[in-house]
TIMI-133121 format. One record per atom (N, C-alpha, C): residue number from 1; residue in one letter; x, y, z. Coordinates in nm, 3 decimals. Layout:
<site resi="NUM" resn="A" xx="X" yy="Y" zz="Z"/>
...
//
This chain:
<site resi="1" resn="X" xx="0.884" yy="19.587" zz="24.286"/>
<site resi="1" resn="X" xx="1.016" yy="19.538" zz="24.258"/>
<site resi="1" resn="X" xx="1.011" yy="19.430" zz="24.150"/>
<site resi="2" resn="X" xx="1.091" yy="19.446" zz="24.049"/>
<site resi="2" resn="X" xx="1.095" yy="19.346" zz="23.943"/>
<site resi="2" resn="X" xx="1.218" yy="19.257" zz="23.961"/>
<site resi="3" resn="X" xx="1.205" yy="19.139" zz="23.915"/>
<site resi="3" resn="X" xx="1.318" yy="19.045" zz="23.925"/>
<site resi="3" resn="X" xx="1.370" yy="19.019" zz="23.785"/>
<site resi="4" resn="X" xx="1.459" yy="19.102" zz="23.740"/>
<site resi="4" resn="X" xx="1.521" yy="19.082" zz="23.609"/>
<site resi="4" resn="X" xx="1.641" yy="18.989" zz="23.624"/>
<site resi="5" resn="X" xx="1.649" yy="18.891" zz="23.537"/>
<site resi="5" resn="X" xx="1.763" yy="18.800" zz="23.547"/>
<site resi="5" resn="X" xx="1.892" yy="18.873" zz="23.509"/>
<site resi="6" resn="X" xx="1.999" yy="18.833" zz="23.573"/>
<site resi="6" resn="X" xx="2.129" yy="18.893" zz="23.543"/>
<site resi="6" resn="X" xx="2.174" yy="18.847" zz="23.404"/>
<site resi="7" resn="X" xx="2.231" yy="18.936" zz="23.327"/>
<site resi="7" resn="X" xx="2.276" yy="18.894" zz="23.193"/>
<site resi="7" resn="X" xx="2.389" yy="18.792" zz="23.203"/>
<site resi="8" resn="X" xx="2.384" yy="18.697" zz="23.110"/>
<site resi="8" resn="X" xx="2.488" yy="18.594" zz="23.108"/>
<site resi="8" resn="X" xx="2.617" yy="18.654" zz="23.051"/>
<site resi="9" resn="X" xx="2.731" yy="18.610" zz="23.099"/>
<site resi="9" resn="X" xx="2.856" yy="18.663" zz="23.044"/>
<site resi="9" resn="X" xx="2.870" yy="18.621" zz="22.898"/>
<site resi="10" resn="X" xx="2.919" yy="18.712" zz="22.816"/>
<site resi="10" resn="X" xx="2.937" yy="18.685" zz="22.674"/>
<site resi="10" resn="X" xx="3.065" yy="18.604" zz="22.651"/>
<site resi="11" resn="X" xx="3.060" yy="18.524" zz="22.550"/>
<site resi="11" resn="X" xx="3.179" yy="18.449" zz="22.510"/>
<site resi="11" resn="X" xx="3.277" yy="18.546" zz="22.445"/>
<site resi="12" resn="X" xx="3.405" yy="18.528" zz="22.465"/>
<site resi="12" resn="X" xx="3.500" yy="18.620" zz="22.401"/>
<site resi="12" resn="X" xx="3.492" yy="18.609" zz="22.249"/>
<site resi="13" resn="X" xx="3.505" yy="18.721" zz="22.183"/>
<site resi="13" resn="X" xx="3.500" yy="18.723" zz="22.038"/>
<site resi="13" resn="X" xx="3.631" yy="18.668" zz="21.982"/>
<site resi="14" resn="X" xx="3.625" yy="18.599" zz="21.870"/>
<site resi="14" resn="X" xx="3.749" yy="18.547" zz="21.811"/>
<site resi="14" resn="X" xx="3.840" yy="18.663" zz="21.769"/>
<site resi="15" resn="X" xx="3.967" yy="18.643" zz="21.787"/>
<site resi="15" resn="X" xx="4.065" yy="18.746" zz="21.752"/>
<site resi="15" resn="X" xx="4.085" yy="18.750" zz="21.601"/>
<site resi="16" resn="X" xx="4.111" yy="18.866" zz="21.549"/>
<site resi="16" resn="X" xx="4.141" yy="18.879" zz="21.408"/>
<site resi="16" resn="X" xx="4.282" yy="18.830" zz="21.382"/>
<site resi="17" resn="X" xx="4.299" yy="18.755" zz="21.274"/>
<site resi="17" resn="X" xx="4.430" yy="18.701" zz="21.238"/>
<site resi="17" resn="X" xx="4.474" yy="18.772" zz="21.110"/>
<site resi="18" resn="X" xx="4.590" yy="18.834" zz="21.115"/>
<site resi="18" resn="X" xx="4.641" yy="18.909" zz="21.002"/>
<site resi="18" resn="X" xx="4.756" yy="18.837" zz="20.932"/>
<site resi="19" resn="X" xx="4.761" yy="18.703" zz="20.942"/>
<site resi="19" resn="X" xx="4.865" yy="18.626" zz="20.874"/>
<site resi="19" resn="X" xx="4.839" yy="18.627" zz="20.724"/>
<site resi="20" resn="X" xx="4.942" yy="18.597" zz="20.648"/>
<site resi="20" resn="X" xx="4.927" yy="18.588" zz="20.503"/>
<site resi="20" resn="X" xx="4.858" yy="18.455" zz="20.470"/>
<site resi="21" resn="X" xx="4.739" yy="18.457" zz="20.410"/>
<site resi="21" resn="X" xx="4.669" yy="18.332" zz="20.382"/>
<site resi="21" resn="X" xx="4.741" yy="18.245" zz="20.279"/>
<site resi="22" resn="X" xx="4.828" yy="18.304" zz="20.198"/>
<site resi="22" resn="X" xx="4.900" yy="18.226" zz="20.099"/>
<site resi="22" resn="X" xx="5.014" yy="18.145" zz="20.159"/>
<site resi="23" resn="X" xx="5.050" yy="18.173" zz="20.284"/>
<site resi="23" resn="X" xx="5.154" yy="18.095" zz="20.352"/>
<site resi="23" resn="X" xx="5.100" yy="17.964" zz="20.407"/>
<site resi="24" resn="X" xx="4.968" yy="17.948" zz="20.412"/>
<site resi="24" resn="X" xx="4.907" yy="17.828" zz="20.470"/>
<site resi="24" resn="X" xx="4.879" yy="17.726" zz="20.360"/>
<site resi="25" resn="X" xx="4.898" yy="17.598" zz="20.393"/>
<site resi="25" resn="X" xx="4.873" yy="17.493" zz="20.296"/>
<site resi="25" resn="X" xx="4.724" yy="17.461" zz="20.291"/>
<site resi="26" resn="X" xx="4.670" yy="17.446" zz="20.172"/>
<site resi="26" resn="X" xx="4.531" yy="17.410" zz="20.155"/>
<site resi="26" resn="X" xx="4.523" yy="17.265" zz="20.108"/>
<site resi="27" resn="X" xx="4.401" yy="17.212" zz="20.101"/>
<site resi="27" resn="X" xx="4.386" yy="17.074" zz="20.056"/>
<site resi="27" resn="X" xx="4.424" yy="17.060" zz="19.909"/>
<site resi="28" resn="X" xx="4.415" yy="17.166" zz="19.830"/>
<site resi="28" resn="X" xx="4.454" yy="17.159" zz="19.689"/>
<site resi="28" resn="X" xx="4.605" yy="17.147" zz="19.673"/>
<site resi="29" resn="X" xx="4.681" yy="17.179" zz="19.776"/>
<site resi="29" resn="X" xx="4.827" yy="17.168" zz="19.770"/>
<site resi="29" resn="X" xx="4.875" yy="17.025" zz="19.790"/>
<site resi="30" resn="X" xx="4.785" yy="16.934" zz="19.819"/>
<site resi="30" resn="X" xx="4.823" yy="16.795" zz="19.846"/>
<site resi="30" resn="X" xx="4.763" yy="16.703" zz="19.740"/>
<site resi="31" resn="X" xx="4.817" yy="16.583" zz="19.727"/>
<site resi="31" resn="X" xx="4.762" yy="16.485" zz="19.633"/>
<site resi="31" resn="X" xx="4.619" yy="16.448" zz="19.672"/>
<site resi="32" resn="X" xx="4.593" yy="16.442" zz="19.801"/>
<site resi="32" resn="X" xx="4.459" yy="16.405" zz="19.848"/>
<site resi="32" resn="X" xx="4.356" yy="16.509" zz="19.804"/>
<site resi="33" resn="X" xx="4.396" yy="16.636" zz="19.798"/>
<site resi="33" resn="X" xx="4.305" yy="16.741" zz="19.754"/>
<site resi="33" resn="X" xx="4.268" yy="16.730" zz="19.607"/>
<site resi="34" resn="X" xx="4.349" yy="16.662" zz="19.530"/>
<site resi="34" resn="X" xx="4.322" yy="16.642" zz="19.388"/>
<site resi="34" resn="X" xx="4.254" yy="16.508" zz="19.361"/>
<site resi="35" resn="X" xx="4.208" yy="16.441" zz="19.465"/>
<site resi="35" resn="X" xx="4.132" yy="16.319" zz="19.447"/>
<site resi="35" resn="X" xx="4.215" yy="16.192" zz="19.453"/>
<site resi="36" resn="X" xx="4.343" yy="16.204" zz="19.482"/>
<site resi="36" resn="X" xx="4.426" yy="16.084" zz="19.492"/>
<site resi="36" resn="X" xx="4.382" yy="16.004" zz="19.614"/>
<site resi="37" resn="X" xx="4.380" yy="15.876" zz="19.597"/>
<site resi="37" resn="X" xx="4.343" yy="15.788" zz="19.707"/>
<site resi="37" resn="X" xx="4.468" yy="15.724" zz="19.764"/>
<site resi="38" resn="X" xx="4.462" yy="15.685" zz="19.891"/>
<site resi="38" resn="X" xx="4.579" yy="15.618" zz="19.948"/>
<site resi="38" resn="X" xx="4.607" yy="15.486" zz="19.876"/>
<site resi="39" resn="X" xx="4.730" yy="15.442" zz="19.887"/>
<site resi="39" resn="X" xx="4.771" yy="15.316" zz="19.822"/>
<site resi="39" resn="X" xx="4.679" yy="15.202" zz="19.867"/>
<site resi="40" resn="X" xx="4.647" yy="15.114" zz="19.773"/>
<site resi="40" resn="X" xx="4.561" yy="15.002" zz="19.804"/>
<site resi="40" resn="X" xx="4.603" yy="14.880" zz="19.727"/>
<site resi="41" resn="X" xx="4.523" yy="14.778" zz="19.736"/>
<site resi="41" resn="X" xx="4.555" yy="14.654" zz="19.665"/>
<site resi="41" resn="X" xx="4.496" yy="14.656" zz="19.525"/>
<site resi="42" resn="X" xx="4.519" yy="14.551" zz="19.448"/>
<site resi="42" resn="X" xx="4.472" yy="14.548" zz="19.309"/>
<site resi="42" resn="X" xx="4.320" yy="14.542" zz="19.301"/>
<site resi="43" resn="X" xx="4.254" yy="14.483" zz="19.400"/>
<site resi="43" resn="X" xx="4.107" yy="14.479" zz="19.400"/>
<site resi="43" resn="X" xx="4.051" yy="14.620" zz="19.413"/>
<site resi="44" resn="X" xx="4.115" yy="14.702" zz="19.496"/>
<site resi="44" resn="X" xx="4.070" yy="14.840" zz="19.512"/>
<site resi="44" resn="X" xx="4.095" yy="14.918" zz="19.383"/>
<site resi="45" resn="X" xx="4.206" yy="14.890" zz="19.314"/>
<site resi="45" resn="X" xx="4.234" yy="14.957" zz="19.187"/>
<site resi="45" resn="X" xx="4.129" yy="14.921" zz="19.082"/>
<site resi="46" resn="X" xx="4.091" yy="14.794" zz="19.076"/>
<site resi="46" resn="X" xx="3.988" yy="14.751" zz="18.982"/>
<site resi="46" resn="X" xx="3.854" yy="14.817" zz="19.013"/>
<site resi="47" resn="X" xx="3.820" yy="14.823" zz="19.140"/>
<site resi="47" resn="X" xx="3.694" yy="14.888" zz="19.179"/>
<site resi="47" resn="X" xx="3.696" yy="15.035" zz="19.138"/>
<site resi="48" resn="X" xx="3.808" yy="15.102" zz="19.160"/>
<site resi="48" resn="X" xx="3.819" yy="15.243" zz="19.122"/>
<site resi="48" resn="X" xx="3.806" yy="15.258" zz="18.971"/>
<site resi="49" resn="X" xx="3.872" yy="15.170" zz="18.896"/>
<site resi="49" resn="X" xx="3.862" yy="15.174" zz="18.750"/>
<site resi="49" resn="X" xx="3.718" yy="15.158" zz="18.704"/>
<site resi="50" resn="X" xx="3.647" yy="15.063" zz="18.761"/>
<site resi="50" resn="X" xx="3.509" yy="15.039" zz="18.721"/>
<site resi="50" resn="X" xx="3.417" yy="15.154" zz="18.765"/>
<site resi="51" resn="X" xx="3.445" yy="15.213" zz="18.880"/>
<site resi="51" resn="X" xx="3.363" yy="15.325" zz="18.927"/>
<site resi="51" resn="X" xx="3.382" yy="15.450" zz="18.842"/>
<site resi="52" resn="X" xx="3.502" yy="15.471" zz="18.790"/>
<site resi="52" resn="X" xx="3.533" yy="15.594" zz="18.721"/>
<site resi="52" resn="X" xx="3.525" yy="15.581" zz="18.568"/>
<site resi="53" resn="X" xx="3.492" yy="15.463" zz="18.518"/>
<site resi="53" resn="X" xx="3.485" yy="15.442" zz="18.375"/>
<site resi="53" resn="X" xx="3.361" yy="15.511" zz="18.319"/>
<site resi="54" resn="X" xx="3.376" yy="15.590" zz="18.212"/>
<site resi="54" resn="X" xx="3.259" yy="15.656" zz="18.154"/>
<site resi="54" resn="X" xx="3.159" yy="15.554" zz="18.101"/>
<site resi="55" resn="X" xx="3.030" yy="15.587" zz="18.098"/>
<site resi="55" resn="X" xx="2.927" yy="15.491" zz="18.056"/>
<site resi="55" resn="X" xx="2.944" yy="15.442" zz="17.912"/>
<site resi="56" resn="X" xx="3.003" yy="15.521" zz="17.825"/>
<site resi="56" resn="X" xx="3.019" yy="15.478" zz="17.686"/>
<site resi="56" resn="X" xx="3.135" yy="15.380" zz="17.669"/>
<site resi="57" resn="X" xx="3.206" yy="15.345" zz="17.775"/>
<site resi="57" resn="X" xx="3.317" yy="15.248" zz="17.769"/>
<site resi="57" resn="X" xx="3.278" yy="15.114" zz="17.826"/>
<site resi="58" resn="X" xx="3.151" yy="15.089" zz="17.845"/>
<site resi="58" resn="X" xx="3.108" yy="14.962" zz="17.907"/>
<site resi="58" resn="X" xx="3.121" yy="14.850" zz="17.812"/>
//
């Protein structure tokens, strides 16, 4: 007599979704998706300016 373990129950498979993908908003549809940062103070603006300034503008 062999003692084979009982198989574990399988997790349910995800259901297929047939919605139109163009109806859903993506991160590119928002300002944040284009790299906009939330409103901040002038010190944060200066830091952003210095971080994003090209090296030939030093």
